N, C-alpha and C positions, 0 to 999 in steps of 0.2 A: 715423419714429423707429425706431431699431434695437432689436430685442428682445434679451433676455438671450442667447438662442441665437446670434443674429447677432454679438453682441459676443464671445462665446466663440470662434466660428469665426474671426473676424477676428484674435483673439489668437493662435490656433494657426497660422493662415496666415503670420503674421509670424515666429512661433517656428520654423517649418520651415526657415528660411534660416540659423538660428543653430546648428543641431545641438546642442541643449542636453545630450544624452546623451554627447557626445564631449569636452566640456571636461575638463580634468585633474582638477577637483574632483568631477565626476560620474562619470567613467569607472570608478573603483574600485567605486562604489556599484552601478552598473548591471551591471558585470561579475559581481558576486556574485549578483544576482538571476538573471542568465542561467545562471550555473553551477548554481544550486540547481534551477531548472526543468529544466535538462539532466539533472540527477541522476535525475529521475523520468521522463525521456523515453527511448525506445528507437528504434533505427534503423528498426523496422518500423511505427512509428506514423504516423498522419496528425494534424497539429497545426494549430490556428488560434489566432491572437492577436486578441482584440477590443481595439480602441484601440491599434493597433500603432505609431502615429506614423510615423517614418521607417524602421522595421523592424529596428532594431539587435538587439532581443531575438529575434524570430521568425527573423531571418536567420541567427542563430548557434545555433539549436536543432538538435540531431542527430535527424533523423527522415526518413521516406520522403517525406512530402508536407507542404509549408508554405504556409499561407494567412494573410494579414493583412488586416484591415479597419480603416478609420479614416474619420472624417467630414470630414477636411481634404484637399482636392484637392492642395494644395502638399505636404503630408506624404507622400501616396501617390506623387506624381511623383518626389519625392526618393528614396523607398524603392525604386522601380522601377529607378532608376539604380544604386543601391548593391548591390541584392540581386536579380539576375535569376532566381535559383532560387525566389524567393517569388512566389506568385500574390497580387497586391494587388487590393483592391476598395475604391473610395470609397463608403462606406455608413454610415448612421447605426446605431449599436448598438441603438437602440430600434425599428428596423424592418429586421431582417436578411433579406435576399433571397438566400439561398443554398439550393440543394436538394442538400445533402450532409451526411453524418454524419461526425463526427471522433472520434478516440480520446482526444485531449487538447485541452482548451480553456484558454487562459491569459488572465487579465485582470490586468495589472500596473500598479499606481498609476493606475487608470482611475476608480475609484468616486468619487473626489472631484470629478470633472468632470461627472457625470451628473445630469440633471434628475430622472430617475425610475429609481433603481437596481433596484427590484423589477421594473419593466417590462423592463429589459435582461436580468435573470436569467431571466425567463419566456421571452424571445426565444431564449435559449440552448437551450431544449428542442428547438427546430427542428434543432439541430446535434448532438443527442445520440442515441446508441444506448444500450441498457441498460448497457453496460460503459464508457461515456465517463467520464473523470475531468476534474475542473475544478480549476485552481490559481488562487486569487485572492490577490493581495497588495496591501496598502495600508499607508501609514506610520503609526506609532504617534503619536497626537495629543499625547503627552507631549513630543514633539520640536518642537511648533509654535513655542514661543518661540525655540528655537535656530535654526530655519529662517528665521523672520522676521528675526532679528538678522543672519543670514548674507546675507539679501537687502538689508537696509539698508546694510551695509558693502560691498556689491558682490561678495561671495564666491560668491553663488549667484544664478542667474537667477530673477526673480520668477515666481510661479505665479499662474494665474487663481484667483479665489475658490473655495475648496474646501469640500466637505461635511465635516462632523465625524463620523467613524465610529470606534467602538471595535471591537475584535475580536468582542465579543459582538454588536454591531450587524451586522457582516458575517455571522456565523453565523446570526443570526435572519432576515436578509433572504434568505439562501440557502434556509433551511428553509421559509419561507412561500411561496417561489417554486417549491418542489417538489424541493429538493436536500437530501441528507443529508450533513452535515459530519462527517467521520470522523477528522480530524486537524487540529491547529493547531500552528504552529511560529513561533517568534520568532528573528530573526537580526540580527546586526550592531550592535555597540555603538559602533564608530567608522566612520562612513561615508566618511571621508577617509583616503587612504593615507599612513601614516607608516611607513617601513621598520622591520621587526621588531615595533614596538608594535601596529600595526593587526592583523597576522595573529595575534599572541598574544591580543589582546582578543577578536577576532571568532571565532577558531577554538576557543578554550578558555574564557575567562572569560565570554563571552556565553552559554555553555551551562549555567552554574551557577544553582541555585535563587535566587530573588529577583532577582538581577542580570539574568536573561533578560527580566524584565518591562520593562526599560528599553531593550531593543533597538528600533531604528528600524523594521525591517520585520516585519510580521505577515502570516502566510500561513494561508489556509484551504483545505483539500483536501476536495472534495465529489464526489458522484456522484448521478445522478437517483434519486429515491425510486421504488422499483419499483412498477409498476402491475399486475403479474400476480396473479391470484387464487390462493388455496390449491388449488382444484380443478384449475386449469390447470397449476400447478407440480407437482402430485402425480404426474402421468404424463408429464412433459415430457422427462425425461432418463434415460439409462441409467447404471448405477452399477457400478464395479469396486471390490470390497472386498479389499484386500491384507492378508494375515495372515502376518506374519513369525513363524516358529516355531522355537525352539531348546529342546530338552528339554521339550516341551509335549505329549507323547503323550496324556496324560489329558484334554486340553482340546479336541482336534481335532474330535471328533464333536459336542460341545456347541456349538462355534462354528457348526456347520452347523444344528443343531436350533434354536438360539436367534436366529439371524439373521432379522430381519423382512423383509417385502417392501419394496423400495425402488425407486421410479421405474418406468419401463416395462420394465426388464429389469435383472437383477442377475447379475454375474459374480463368482465367488469365486476368489481366487488365493492359494494357499498357497506360501510360500517357506521351505524348510527350511534351517537355518543351522548346519551342523556339529554336530549333536546327538550326545550320547553315549548316549542311550536309543533307543527304537524309533520316534521321531517320524516319520521318513521312511516307514517301513513302514506306520504308521498313516495317514499322509496318502494314500498310494497305495490303501490299503484303503477309506478313506472316499470317495475319488474314484469308485471302482468301485461302491460300495454305493449312492451317491446320483446316479449318472450319468443315470438316467431322469428325475429331478426337478430337478436343479441343474446349472447351467453352472459346472463346477469346472476350473480350470487349476492345474497344479503345476510346481514347478521347485526346483532346489537351487542355492544361491549358491556361487560359487567364491571370493568374497572373505570378509571377516569384518565383523561388526557389523550392527546393525539398519539403519543408513543404507544400507549396500550392499544388504541384502535388499529394502528399500523401493524403491530405484531399479530393481532387477531387476523387481520386481512392477509398478511403474508403466510400465516399458518394455513389458511383456507386455500390459498392460491395453488394452482396446479401447473402453471406455465413455466417456461424456461427463464423468462425475464420478469422481474418484479418492478413495478413503477408505483410511485405515489403521486396522486393528483389531488390538491386541496379542493374541497367542494365550493369554496368561494370563487373559483375560476379566475382569480387574479393572475395566475399563470395560465395563459391560453391553452386549452386542450390541444389545439392544432399544433402547438410547438413540440408535442411529444414525439413527433416524427424525427426531430433532430436528436432527441435522446436515444431513440431506437437505433438510428443510423450510427451514432457514436459507439454504442456498446456492441451492436451486432457486427460491426466491421472491425472490432478489436482495437479501436483507438483508446479505449479505457475500460477498466473493470468496474468502476463505480462512477456514475455520472451525476453531477450535482448542478442544479440550476443556479444561475447568477442573475440577480435583479439589478445589480449596481453598475451595469455597463451602459445600457441605453437610457435615454431620458424617460422618466416615469410620468404617467398621467398625474394631474395636480393633486388629487386626494389619495393616490395609491399607497403612499407611505408617509406617516407623520415625521416631522423633522427630528424629534428625539429618537424615533425608531431608526431613522437613517443614520444618525450618529452612532447608535448602538451597533448597527450592522457594520459600519466602517471600523469601529474598534475591534469587534470580534474577527473581522477579516484580517486585520494586522496581527492579532494574537494568534490566529490559526496559521498564518503564513510562517510565523516564528516557531510555533509548536510542532508543525508537521514537516518543516524543512522543504516547503514548496509553496509557490504562490497560491493564495486562497482568497477569493473575492467575496463570497457570500455564504456564510455557514447556515443561515436560517431560512433559506428558500425551501419551501415545502416539497418541491419536486426533486425526488432522488430516485435513481435507477440502479439496480444490482442484479446479477444472475442469481437465481434461486440456489444453485449449488454453492455459491459463495456465501449467500445469506445463511445457509444451513451450517457452514463452517463458522460464520460469525456467531451463531447461537452457541456453538460448542465452546467458543473462546470468550463468551460474554462474561464469564466468571472473573476474567482478568480485571475488568473495569467495574463489574457489579451492576446492579439494576438501579441506576442513579438518574436517569433522564426521562422526565414525564413527556417531553416533546418528541423524542425519537430521533431528532436531527444529529445530536452529538453521539448518541449510541451507535448510529450507522457510520458516521464519519470516523470516529475513533476506532471502531471495529474494523473498518476497511483499511485503515492505516496499519493496525496491528497484523492484519492478514497479508500485508505487503501488496495490496491491490493498487493499481495505477488509478489515481483519482483525476478526473477531467471535469472541467466546468463548462456548461453551455449557457451563453448569454441569452436571456429572454426579455421580452418587453412586459413589464409589470403593469397590470391594469387596475383601475378602480373597481371596487365592489359595485355590483348592480343590485345586490340584495343583502340585507342583514348588516351586522356590525362585527368587528373583530373580536375574537375570544382571547386575545393576548392582553395582559396587563403590563404596561411598559416598565414600571418600577419593580413590582413584585417579581415578575418573570425575568427582568433584566438582572436583578441581584442573584437569582437562582442560576442563570446562565453563567454569570461571573464565577460563582462558586464551583460550577462544573468545570470551567476552564482551569481553575486553580487545582482542582482535583486531578484533572487530566495531565497537567504539567508534571505532576509527580510520577504519573504512569507512562508518559510518553517522552517528555523532554529531559527530565533529570534522572536518567537511567544510565 
């Protein structure tokens, strides 16, 4: 008597000859899944698809190395003929026999066919290094009556009996298997291509509140829950703290005095930016004064704006972790310990400060600035499909290896941001990094005045948001 597993295998062996993903009704649906996975892949990555079928998805992913596994021999043989650049393995997802770590793991519409989803997720740990990202997608069960009707009238190939999974179920199974879900995305209101109408609905209308809950595809983005202890993380990495300074002469020495010990070594980089006071002279004086006790590098930017200063500082930096500290010290240097702890322990790949949690000192932020920050936090929460409190906090932290990848992918957005905040946030999102926010207490200035123009720079930031919406949300 055939077991359930035997019946399932027999079903897929027969399906392998029909190329279900190539039919005109299915082509548009699968093309969008492939496009979205490609959005978060890069040429330098190694990628594996679990449950690859005949390889149409993994075969079209842009990456350095492609591997696909499936339990159906017929599917695998079919895939080998179509995609010679993919390394295929006939293998059960519940018993993965590969001795290799991958940068990106994809499971597309697989969960419905698994006997033990948790066991498969646990098996994925074999394929993960600490920075591995996982993309899991499965169809929204609200579509079940529509799909069944399409099967009955012959518009869709019948599926083998499926598990019933909500997005919450997917997230929970990933979590109990040792993965941290950091983003959920819903896509596609019209899975069949109708000229003009389908692109309009799927690119724009599907992204609107409420309506997005009716999309057919649900995505979960996850990474392994870190297993490093706080003691191990404390001295694991070296740190470069970049301090852009324009007209901040009175804060330079305090930045040195108040900077805490971070990691196994700390390098301090002052970048002076066309000051009209004696900031540059003060930076040179401080470098000499503290030469015996501190590793201090200095330079002057040739361009303009904080973004240009940060890029120069990051280029000079030689440490594992890159940090930005504004020279006005409105973000206390002492708080950098929290940022180091978050990134070194693997809780996030990109750490962003948030000034909008704790009460501020009276003159720390003007009312219109506060309103602007609240607006941009709502806009970014919607744009990036994750809660985002404060986009414009100057303190941001990233691994240098990830920043170097960000540079390589900067051409996707272009050189559009004079402040540097959006360039880093959008770049981190495109690289599929986990973004974490650290609440800080925002202080009043003790020296100088702000270099930000509320209206001029506010309109510029709004234009950048609209530009990014085309590159991030409406894709």
